[in-house]
N, C-alpha and C positions, 0 to 999 in steps of 0.2 A: 273416547275422543275428547271428552271435557278436560281430561287431565293432561293431554298432549302439550298444551302451552306451558303448563306448570313444569312438566318434566324437561321440556326444552330449555326453559329458563334456568332450572336447577342444573342441567348439564352445562349450560353456558358459564354459570358461576363456578362450577367445579373445574372446568377447563381453564378458566381465567385464574383460579387459585393455583392450579397445578403449574401453569405457565409462569406465574410469578415466583413460585417455589423453585422451578427449574432455573430461572434467571438468577435468583439468589445463590443457588448451588453453583452455577457456572462462574459467576462473578466473584464470589467470596470464599469458595472452597476449592473447586477444581482448578481455576486459574492460578491461585497462589501455590497449590500443591505441585502443579505442572511446572511452574517457575522454579520452585525449590529443587525438584528432581532434576530438571535440565541444568540448573546452576551447579548442582553437586557433580553431575557428570562432566560438565565443562571444567570444574575445579580439578577433577581427577586427571583430565586430559592435559591441563596446564602443568600440574605437578609431575607428570610423566615426561615432560619435555627435558631433553638432556642438557641443553645449554640455557636453562631457565634464568640463572643468575646473570649471565652475560646479556641476554635479551632484555631483562629488566633494567640493567645498568644503561643499556643503549637508549631505551625509552626515556629514562630519567635525564640522560644527557641531552636528548633531542629537545626537551622542554626548555633547555637553557642554551641551545645552539642556534645557529643561523637558520636551520631547517624548520624552526617553529612557525615560519610564515605559511607552511603548508597547512598546519592546524588552524591558523587564523583565517586563511582563505576558505577552508572547508566550512568554518563557522559562518563566514560572510555569505557563502553560497546558499546557506539555509534561507536567508532573506530573499534571495533571487528565486529559489525554488518555490516558496510559498507565495511570492509576489506574482510569479507566472500563473499559479493556480488561482489567485485572486482575479487576475486579468481574464482568465478562462471563465470563471464564475460570473464576472461582470458581463462578458460577452453572451453567455447562455441566458442570463436574466433579461437581456434587452427586450425580448419579445413580450414580457409581462410587466416589467418595472425598470425604470432608469435608476441605476445604482452608481454612486460615486465610488471611485477606486478605494478610497479610505474605508468606506462602509463594507465594500466587498472583502477587503483585507481583514477587517474585524470579524466578519462572518467566517472566514477561513480559519483564523486562529481559535475562535470559539468552537468551531466544529472539531478541532483537534482536542480541545479540552474534554468534550463530551464523548469523543471516540475512544478515549484511553481505557475505559472500563467496560466497553461493550463488545460482544462477539463480532468479529470481522469489521469492527469500527463503524457499525451502523449508526451509532450516536452522532457521527460526523454530520450526517444530513440534517439531523434535528438542530444541531448547533448553528448550521448555516441558515436554515429557513426562518428562524426566529427573527432574523434581521430584515425579512421581507414584510410587506404590508399585509394586513388581515385580508384574506381572500386570495392571496397569491401564493400562500405557503405550499399547498398541495400541488399546484402547478410547478412551483419551484422545485419540488421534490422530484417530479418526473423529468424535468430538464436537467437536474443535477446528475441523474442516472446516465445521461448522454455523455457528460464530462468523464464519469467513471469508466464508461464503455470505451471512450477514446484512449484513456490511460491503459486499459486492459489490452487493447489492440496493439499499442506500442510495446507493452511488456511481453506479450506473446510473440510478436514478430521478432523483436530483438532476442528473445529467449531462443527462438529457432536458430538465429545466427550463432549464438553461443553454443548451442548443441551441435551445430555443424562443425564448429571448431573442434569440439570434443570428438566427434565422429571422424574427422579428418586425421586427428592425432592418433586414433586407433588404427585407421586404414594405413597410415604411414609407418605403423609398427612402433610408435612411441610408447614406451613401457609405463609412463606415469598413469595412464588410464587403463591398465591391463585388467583391473578388477571389474570393469564395466563390459557387459556383453555387447558386441557389435550389432548382432541381430536385434536385440532388445532396443538398442538406441535407434536403429534404423526404423523400426516400427513406431517408436514414440515420435520420431521426427516427422514421419508421414502423417500421423494423426494430428500433430500440432500444426503442420503446414495447412492441412485441409481445414482445421478449426479456425485458424487465423484468417484464411481466405473467406470463409463463411461469415466470420465476424465483420470483416470489412464490407462485404456485400450487404449484410444486415444494416450496418452503420449508415451506408450511403443510400439506403432505401427506407430509412425511418419514416419519412413523410408518407410514402405509399403504404407501408405496413400499418401505420397508425390509422389511415383511412379505412383499411380493411378491418382492423380490429374494432373500430368504432361502430361497425355495422352488426357486430355480435349483440344479441338481444340483451344479455345481462350487463353489457358494458355501456350501453347507450345512456343509462342513468348517470354514469360517472364520466361521461365524455369530456366534460370540462377539465378534468385532471390532465388528460393527455393531448387535448386538441392543439396545443401550442407546438407540439412536435411536428405538426404538419408544415409549419412555417420555416423549419430548418432547411435551408438550401445548401447545396454542395459546397459553395464557397465558404459559408460559415462553418460547416462541418470540417472542412479542410483546415481552416484557421484554428479550430479547437484541437484538432489532431496535431497540428504543428506545435501549439503551446505544450501539449502533452509530451511530444517528442523532445522538445528543448528541456522540459523539466526532467525527463529521463536522462538526458545527456549530463545535466547538472548533477544529478544524483550519482551517476557513475563516476564523474570527475571527483566528487567528494571521496568516494571509495579509493580511487587511485592516489589522491593526495594523502589520505590517512594511512593507507598501506605503506606508502613511501616514508611517511613520518614515523611510523612504528617499526620501521626497518624490516618490512617484509619485502625482500629483494627479488621482485619479479618484473618482467617487462610490462609496460603500461597496457599494451594490447592484450597480453595474456590475462592480466587482472580484469580488464574490461569484459572479455569474453566469459570469464567465470562469474563475474557479477551479473551478466545477462542471464546466465543459468540460475544463479541464486535468486534473483528477483522473480524469475518465472516460478520457481519452487515456492517461494513465499506467497506469491499470488494465488497459487493453487491450494496450499495448505490452509484450512480454516483455523482461526485462532483468536485470542483476546490480546489486545495491545499490551496489557500488563505482563502477560506470559511470553510476549513476542521476543524479548531479549534472549531468553534461553533458546528459543527456536532458531533465531538468527545465528546465535553462537554455534549451535550444533550443525546447522547447514553450512556455515562458513568453514568450520573445521573439516567437514566431510569433503568439501570441494577444494579449498585451498591447501588442506593438509596433504593432498596428493602431490603438490608442487613444492611445499616448503615445510620445514620442521619448526618454524617459529610460531608455535601455537599461541603464545602470549600476545604476539603482534596481531594475529588474526582476531583474537577475542577483543583486544583493545580497540581495533578498528570497528568491529561489529557493535561494541558498546558505545563508542563515540558517535557512530552514525545514528544509533537509537536515541541517544541523548540529544544530539544536535537537531535532528529532524522531527522528533516526536515529543520528547519531554519538554524541551525549552519552549516550543510553540504552544504546547498544552498548558504550561504554566502561565504564559502570556494570555492565552485564551480564557483561562479561568478568571483572571482579573477583569477581562472585558465582559464576561457573563454577569458579574456582580452588578454591573451598571444597567442591566436590562430590566425594564419595567415588568416584563412577563414573569421574571423570576420572583420579584418582590410581591407580585399579586398571588 
């Protein structure tokens, strides 16, 4: 019995050491290898495109043509995209701390910088909460999860809409989706519809659920972390959900603009429905942001390759979206992090 505390402490240090090693392995070995493998497979897919030279010439021509406004608008929408996220963050933090819009925007960009090398972008939360006052950071973490939940609800709900389009295409005998099983898709749709409804119910009952959870014995000690969730009323939750939906619309519009710019000639509504499905898949697949470009490329080819042979245009769009919405904000955020006192200390 005397040695139990010693062995517990030893086990803790061993687990901590193994966790650190696992993080290093994921971030510095698995992610780059995954990225290289996916990049190579995308390269093979592009080189197998029959009219590759023509597609490349079209893209080069578009950079110097009147259609370049689409690319410029897609870049400008990045500011609106993250600006809406900053507004959502500012609204969420109202219960614990008054944040200026400028400070909220700085927190959002800093979060993108820390998200880049972490699994499922969990570093994003750390980048945001350092802009909160001491004592509010853990509370801010729990509230930020609400914002993520709202975005997930929108992604899954619109993903269901996209899958319904695919299902209707199969039902109508459209041959472009003949490789997908109708029965399998119907089952997946049913699961996603039920899951989306449960998410919405859970979201709008957060206050009540929090009160129930707080009564659990081992949670009482950490009640202060989640107690502010009780104050979230339906009007505020709806507003957060609305900001999430508008962000989603902006994101899809960027895809439509860039597909048109890179000469992927598909109707805007068809592009939108397949983007709904793509964003749903990306939300489900766990990954690291550094390896995400390869994953995005493969998913884009798998979906849009059913409708068009312009593989180069598909990859160019996926790469541009990744650069505009993730890399550029992360670079801006890394500069903002340098000015934080918490980093200097």
